[in-house]
GUMIVO-211447 format. One record per residue: z, y, x of N, C-alpha, C, O, CB in turn; residue in one letter. Coordinates in steps of 0.02 Angstrom, whole numbers, plus 50000, padded with zeros to 5 digits. Each point is the difference from the previous one (the first is absolute). Glycine has a CB too. Layout:
<rs>
ZYXZYXZYXZYXZYXa/...
</rs>
This chain:
<rs>
571495179252082499295000150018499735002749937500204997949945499754992150141x/499555015249920499695002449945499274998450015499755001550055501145007649916x/498754987849981499344997650003499515004449962500035000149938500444988650073x/499115014950018499465004249975499324997550002499784997550052500905010949980x/498954992149914499274997850013499575005549978500165003249950500064984550033x/499215013850051499545004649978499474996149984499754996050039500625013050022x/499414992149875499414995949966499555004349958500175005749986500554984250008x/498665007149984499555003649968499324999350032499964996450050500935010849914x/498594996050014499334999350023499905001950083500435003050032499225000049837x/499794995050154499805001650060499915006750011499805003149951499774987150053x/500535013150048499875006950018500455005149965499795005749990499064990850031x/501775001649959500435004549968500535001650035500455003249974499224993249935x/500355001350159500465002950045500654995150015500515002650023499085009349930x/500394981750036500524995450004500154999450077500585000950019499084992849869x/499865005050157500184999750076500265006250025500545000150029498614991949990x/500465014249972500215005550021500715002149972500405002050043498405000349971x/501394997549924500565001249977500594995250027500565002250013498775002649893x/500514989050101500434995150033500215003450065500605001050010498844988549938x/500115012350097500115002950064500435005749992500495000250037498464995950005x/500945009149913500385005149989500814998549988500485002750029498395002049929x/501134990549993500694997649974500384998150075500505002850024499034991649841x/500125000650160500314998150072500245005150047500564999750026498724991649967x/500255013850018500105005650046500585003749972500435002550038498364998449999x/501244999649901500585005349975500644996149995500525002450024498685005149902x/500824985850043500594995849989500264994450046500554997149997499095005649899x/499824996250151500084993150039499844994849960499575000649957501285003250108x/499494990549947499904994349963499424995150027499665002150047500785005149859x/499464987550073499474995850026499294999649946500004998849940501084993950125x/498495008249968499354999849964499604994350003499934997250055500075013349963x/499724987149933499634993349996499355002549971499955003149948501084988450033x/498455006550063499285002149979499684995149952500354995949971499505009550140x/499544995049881499604997149950499664994550039499615001250046500245009449879x/500334983150055499794994550038499204998049992499664997350044501604998849944x/498545005449957499264999449989499545004350056499444997850014500855000449853x/499875006250154499715004250052500044996550060499505000050036500795010249911x/500254986450073500034996850056499494993649992499614998750046501635006049977x/498794991549917499634995049993499275001150006499614996350031501295000149908x/498925009250026499275001950005499795001850076499454998250020500615006449854x/500314998450160499855002250066499954992750042499524998550035501145014349951x/499874983650005500034993650034499344995549994499704997750048501575003049930x/498544998349958499464996149980499255004150004499484996849998501454996549924x/499075012950084499405003749999499524998449943499404999750015500755000950104x/500024998449821499594998449947500465002949938500595001750003498774987050057x/500215011549886500275001049926500364993349982499874994350018499135013949943x/501494994149997500514994049977499694996449951499525002649971501495003250048x/499204987949962499704995549943500554998149966500575001250021498484994350034x/500805000849879500724998049972500314995350037500625000250000499075001849894x/500054993750139500434994650043500525004250052500534997550018498384993049980x/500915015450022500385004050045500715002449961500525000950033498315003150029x/501144996749877500475002949958500704997850017500465004050009498684996849905x/500954991250089500714997550009500235002050076500575001950011499234987549900x/499785010350134500155001250075500155007350010500435001950040498804988649998x/500375014249921500225006850005500695001349964500355004450025498434998749982x/501394994049947500625001349961500564996850043500535002950010498874997049870x/500474994750142500534996850059500125004050048500595001150015499064988749974x/499885013050042500075005050055500425005749979500515001650032498384995350011x/500895006449898500435006649981500714997949984500475003750013498525002449935x/501104987450024500714997849986500364998550064500615000049997499064995249892x/500055003450166500224997750058500295006050037500564999650027498624990949971x/500435015250005500135005850021500525003849968500365003750033498604995549999x/501115000149898500565003249961500654996650017500505003150019498734999949888x/500744989950085500584996050009500325000850064500625000150005498914992549922x/500045008050125500245001350078500305005549994500585000050020498584995250043x/500595010549912500315006549993500685000449964500485002950025498385000949975x/501154993149943500544998749958500584996850042500575002249992498624996449909x/500704996950139500494996050036500305004350052500544998050021498864991349959x/500385015850045500305004750041500385005849963500315004450031498804992450049x/500865003149858500445004549958500005006350017500555002850007500104989149977x/498805011650026499985007950016500355004149939499954998149941498855000450128x/501485006049946500325004549950499415001749942500135000149940500755005450158x/498534995849927499385001549964499454996150019499755000550056500615010049932x/499394984949960499374996550019499525003049956500075000549940500444988550095x/498945013350001499435002649969499394995650002499744997950052500725012749975x/499344988349915499414995249998499405004249970499995002649944500794986350039x/498705011350067499415002749990499594997749943499565003349973500514998550139x/500104991949871499734996849938500414993949990500444998750041498355005649974x/501104991449930500274993949989499594994549965499395000950001501585005849999x/499234988449974499464995449968499735002849936499514997249976501054992950073x/499665014349927499745003449931499235001550027499524998549965501745008049981x/498674996450111499265001250020499634993950005499444999749974500855009950086x/499954985449972499744993450005499754997049944499474996949999501225002250080x/499795002149857499794997449939499485003949972499534997149974501524998450010x/498965011250017499465003649961499414999850034499474999949968501265007449984x/499294992650120499324999850026499644992449988499394999249995501025010350098x/500024986049905499674993249997499684999849923499444997849988501474995850103x/499505008749867499745000049918499375004750002499534998149964501755000949972x/498635006750100499545004550000499394997650041499435001349979501475007050003x/499194988650073499404997750031499804992849982499414998450005500875009450085x/500164988049890499764993649994500214997749925499804994449983500295003350152x/500215005249828500124998849935500574995449988500084997949942498775004350042x/501574995850066500594996249997500425001350052499815003850044499644988349903x/501155005350055500515000250043500454994149994500204998149944499685013750053x/500354984550074500424994449986500635002249968500245005650013499264988450080x/500835001449861500515002049965500625000650047500455003849981499024991149914x/500595002350152500644999050047500105007650020500575002350002499214984450052x/499665017349961500105006550026500385005349960500345004250029498674992950025x/500935002749883500365003349958500744997649992500455004049987498474998249962x/501194991950059500724997049995500305002150063500575002249997499164987649932x/499945009750134500365002050057500105007549995500525002250025499014988250045x/500045014149901500215006949997500575000649955500485003650017498405000450007x/501124992949920500625000849958500694998250024500545002249981498684996049937x/500644996950131500624997250025500455004750049500574998750019498804990149969x/500235017550032500335004050041500225006849964499775001649945499584992750150x/501075009249937500345005849966499705006350038500025000850061501144992649907x/498595010349995499755007050028500405006349972500005001049939498794993850069x/501515009050030500405006249977499615005349967500245003349954500484994550136x/498695003049934499515005749976499274998050015499824997450053501085011949969x/498714992349928499344999350013499725007749990500135003049947499834983650013x/499685016250087499695005849998499234998649985499614998350045501305006950033x/498914995649854499364999349982499525005350009500095004949963500404988249969x/499005007150112499535005550018499455001449955499534996149998500725001250109x/499765007649857499415001349950499375002250044500085003650049500745000449850x/498634994050085499365001450044499775006549993499715002950045499944986249947x/500485013949944499865007449979500265005950053500595000150017499514995349858x/499485008850145500215005150040499914999150075500105004650040500654997549871x/499074992250107499834998450075499284996850006499814996049958501475001850068x/498355003750022499344997650010500034992750037500394998750046499175014149958x/499954982849969499904993350035499755002350066499705005250015500034987349880x/500465001750147499795000750072499834992350023500414995550006500405015850020x/498604988449984499834992850020500164998950076499965004550043499064995049866x/501184994250103500304998050071499624993250015500204996450046501095009449940x/498314992949984499554992450013500394994649975499734994550004499725008950104x/501184996849864500274995249956500095002249922500164995649960500395000450148x/499375010249872500085000849930499434999549970499465000850028501395005449985x/499234992449919499334999049956500045002249933499674997249956500074993350106x/500695015049926500025003049930500025008050004500495003749993500164985649963x/498665012550056499955007050015499955004749935500085006150002499364990350108x/500414999849830500055003349937500615001349973500404995449986498675000249997x/501065010850008500765000649963500094996149948500554997250003499535013450021x/499534987749916500204996049948500164992850029500394996549967498915010649949x/500474990750135500254993950026500715000550024500404995649984498475001650045x/501285007150003500615001850030500575001249944500594998150003498725007150098x/500404998049851500545001749940500024993149964500564998849977499155014950001x/499864981950013500174993749964500474995650048500434996449975498415003849955x/501084999850137500524997250038500705002849992500494996549989498645001150086x/500895008749931500665003849984500294997349935500574997749997499035013150061x/499984989749890500254997649930500214992549996500504998449968498725010349983x/500414987150081500264993650010500624998350030500394995749980498595003250020x/501105005450059500625000150042500585002849951500544997050003498785005150116x/500645002849840500465003349966500224995049947500594998849986498935012750041x/499894985449940500244994449946500384994550019500454997949964498655004649985x/500744994850109500334995050035500745002450015500484996749980498394999150070x/501215009249981500645002950020500495001349936500604998549998498775007150106x/500304997349848500435001849937500134992049968500584998849986498835015449985x/500144981050017500044993949971500604995350029500364996249967498375005350014x/501284999650080500554996750046500685004450008500454997950037498544996450031x/501055011049903500435004549998500255001850079500595000150018499694995649855x/499275005450160500195002250073500075007450005499625003649967499784986850082x/501135012349997500145006650006499415003250029499714997350047501485000749961x/498595008349966499415002350027500035008049988500395002449958498954985850021x/500245015750058499885006449999499295001550012499764997950052501365003749980x/498525001749929499305001650002499975006150049500385004849992499344990649883x/499875004650170499805005350047499325002249999499544996050007501274999950059x/499105010349925499365003149991499915006950036500405001750043499564992249849x/499555009850089499805006150032499584999450067499704994850015501355009649932x/498945000950090499605000850062500574997150055500584998649985498585013049973x/500574987850105500334996750042500705004550021500484996850020498334996950016x/501245011749961500675003450015500534998349936500594998650011498765011950063x/500374989849862500374998749949500334992850002500594998949986498685009449956x/500264986950078500224992950004500434999150055500444995649994498575000749957x/500955007150104500494999150051500675002649989500474997250028498635002850039x/501005005649892500645002749976500284996749948500614999549995499075010250038x/499884987549921500334995749950500224992650032500504997249978498755009149927x/500404991150142500224994750025500634999550042500424995549998498485003149991x/501125007450052500625000550041500545001749952500564997650012498855006150094x/500514999949841500595001249954500234993149961500594998749988498955014049994x/499964983350004500194993649967500344995250041500364995649976498755006049957x/500754999150130500264995650048500735002350016500444995850010498375001850036x/501305008949958500645002350012500394998849945500584998550011499065009450062x/500154992449862500404997749938500204993050004500584998249989498825009649942x/500094987950085500134992350016500574999350051500464996149988498305000949992x/501215006250070500574998650050500625002549983500524998050026498725002150055x/500735004849870500625002649975500234996449942500515002049971499205008550072x/499934983949937500214996149939499855002549939500254997449951500564999250107x/498785008449937499835002749936499334996749978499604997350038501025013949987x/499304989449901499424997049967499325004050016500065005950018500764989949886x/498615001850091499445003650006499965005349953500224999349943499294991450101x/500205015149977499825005749948499664999049947500175002949949499845002950127x/499474990249924499474996349959500234993849973500014995250038499155009450029x/501034994649874500134993949980499434995049990499425001950007501485003849949x/499234988350028499404995449997499575001349944499484996849993501144994850060x/499585013049904499565001049935499455005050023499625002049956501374996249953x/498935003950154499485004750014499254997249991499525003750010501345001650070x/
</rs>
């Protein structure tokens, strides 16, 4: 089983590219639990919600891992929970990072916000590019600090799609990412 994560700021194409990957390669796709949580509760989240959101994301991921698909595609993982909790509330429960580090991921595709426009959807809250660039930088710093396999994906929608499909093909062939973690 290969575990692939799409990560980075909002409106950078994670969900769309996850669907493109699944359509092209098959595999099992795990969505973003926080979207389900917000829809279910019909309100903005607060700091007290962070543990429940993280547990929900983990439950979805662990359930999919138990089925052992050849390719597991994660639209996001706990790194987003950590960074959003810190950005919105200035803190994050320590167990969430521990839970993230306890799992193995074969490749993180980190999506750069430059080159694509922000699209509001009622749940997104960072329309300014500098905010999304800061989230990208925080994601990159965390992934590098914890020596996680990653490839940065940028460009317009067509370039992102081509780069992502190439990266997944390489992953499934057992090759290393085109872009080393020093990107």
